[in-house]
MIDREN-719059 format. One record per residue (C-alpha): residue number from 1; x, y, z; residue in three letters. Coordinates in steps of 0.5 Angstrom, whole numbers. Layout:
! residues N
REC num    c1    c2    c3 residu
REC NUM     X     Y     Z    ALA
...
END
This chain:
! residues 118
REC num    c1    c2    c3 residu
REC   1    25     1   -37    UNK
REC   2    25     0   -29    UNK
REC   3    29     6   -24    UNK
REC   4    29     8   -17    UNK
REC   5    27    14   -16    UNK
REC   6    28    19   -11    UNK
REC   7    21    20    -7    UNK
REC   8    22    22     1    UNK
REC   9    26    24     6    UNK
REC  10    27    19    12    UNK
REC  11    27    24    16    UNK
REC  12    20    26    15    UNK
REC  13    17    19    16    UNK
REC  14    16    16    23    UNK
REC  15    15     8    24    UNK
REC  16     8     7    23    UNK
REC  17     6    13    18    UNK
REC  18     3    13    11    UNK
REC  19     4    17     5    UNK
REC  20     2    19    -1    UNK
REC  21     7    21    -7    UNK
REC  22     5    21   -14    UNK
REC  23    11    17   -20    UNK
REC  24     9    17   -27    UNK
REC  25     2    20   -26    UNK
REC  26     1    14   -21    UNK
REC  27    -1    15   -14    UNK
REC  28     4    11    -9    UNK
REC  29     4     9    -2    UNK
REC  30    10    10     3    UNK
REC  31     9     6     9    UNK
REC  32    15     6    15    UNK
REC  33    14    -1    19    UNK
REC  34    20    -1    24    UNK
REC  35    26     1    21    UNK
REC  36    24    -2    14    UNK
REC  37    20     3     9    UNK
REC  38    14    -1     4    UNK
REC  39    11     2    -2    UNK
REC  40     5     1    -5    UNK
REC  41    -1     3   -10    UNK
REC  42    -4     7    -6    UNK
REC  43   -11     6    -8    UNK
REC  44   -14     0    -6    UNK
REC  45   -15    -6   -10    UNK
REC  46   -23    -7    -7    UNK
REC  47   -26    -1    -9    UNK
REC  48   -21     5    -9    UNK
REC  49   -20     7    -2    UNK
REC  50   -14    12    -1    UNK
REC  51   -10     7     3    UNK
REC  52    -6    14     6    UNK
REC  53   -12    15    10    UNK
REC  54   -12     8    12    UNK
REC  55    -8     5    18    UNK
REC  56    -2     1    19    UNK
REC  57     0    -4    24    UNK
REC  58     6    -8    23    UNK
REC  59     7    -8    15    UNK
REC  60    -1   -10    15    UNK
REC  61    -5    -4    12    UNK
REC  62   -13    -3    13    UNK
REC  63   -16     1     8    UNK
REC  64   -22     6    11    UNK
REC  65   -27     4     6    UNK
REC  66   -29    -3     7    UNK
REC  67   -22    -5    11    UNK
REC  68   -19   -10     7    UNK
REC  69   -13   -11     9    UNK
REC  70    -6   -12     6    UNK
REC  71     1   -15     7    UNK
REC  72     6   -10     4    UNK
REC  73    12   -14     5    UNK
REC  74     9   -17    -2    UNK
REC  75     2   -14    -3    UNK
REC  76    -3   -20    -1    UNK
REC  77   -10   -20     1    UNK
REC  78   -10   -21     9    UNK
REC  79   -18   -19     8    UNK
REC  80   -22   -17     2    UNK
REC  81   -27   -13     7    UNK
REC  82   -30   -14    14    UNK
REC  83   -37   -16    11    UNK
REC  84   -39   -22    13    UNK
REC  85   -44   -28    10    UNK
REC  86   -48   -26     4    UNK
REC  87   -45   -20     3    UNK
REC  88   -38   -22     3    UNK
REC  89   -40   -28    -2    UNK
REC  90   -43   -23    -6    UNK
REC  91   -38   -18    -5    UNK
REC  92   -33   -23    -8    UNK
REC  93   -36   -26   -14    UNK
REC  94   -37   -19   -17    UNK
REC  95   -30   -17   -16    UNK
REC  96   -25   -22   -14    UNK
REC  97   -19   -21    -9    UNK
REC  98   -13   -19   -12    UNK
REC  99    -7   -17    -9    UNK
REC 100    -4   -10    -8    UNK
REC 101     2    -8   -13    UNK
REC 102     8    -6    -9    UNK
REC 103    15    -4   -10    UNK
REC 104    21    -4    -9    UNK
REC 105    25     1    -4    UNK
REC 106    32     2    -1    UNK
REC 107    35     8     3    UNK
REC 108    41    11     1    UNK
REC 109    43    16     7    UNK
REC 110    36    19     9    UNK
REC 111    33    18     2    UNK
REC 112    28    13     1    UNK
REC 113    28    11    -7    UNK
REC 114    23     7   -10    UNK
REC 115    24     3   -16    UNK
REC 116    18     4   -21    UNK
REC 117    16     2   -29    UNK
REC 118    12     5   -33    UNK
END
């Protein structure tokens, strides 16, 4: 079953901000880019970095650990790591790139709601 869950106030989110919250025992990343809000798993699918500690440029979140990048609008991988050459090839063999899980977001008044299913 999936439902929208009230997670945050829009007043607590500035443009370009990243916040971490918990829904159903999972860490969820909230981001604000312009006048849009995004939600995704907070842990980077590369090596589990805390994305709420990363950076946000537009809809692109960069992991603080290995600088993996994901587009929060659809979760697609833009960069798996900032490594290059043989190190990058080995990293992709050991752990193939996979997208970030994203969640539908809507606002109601000053509240941010995330569609979450367990």
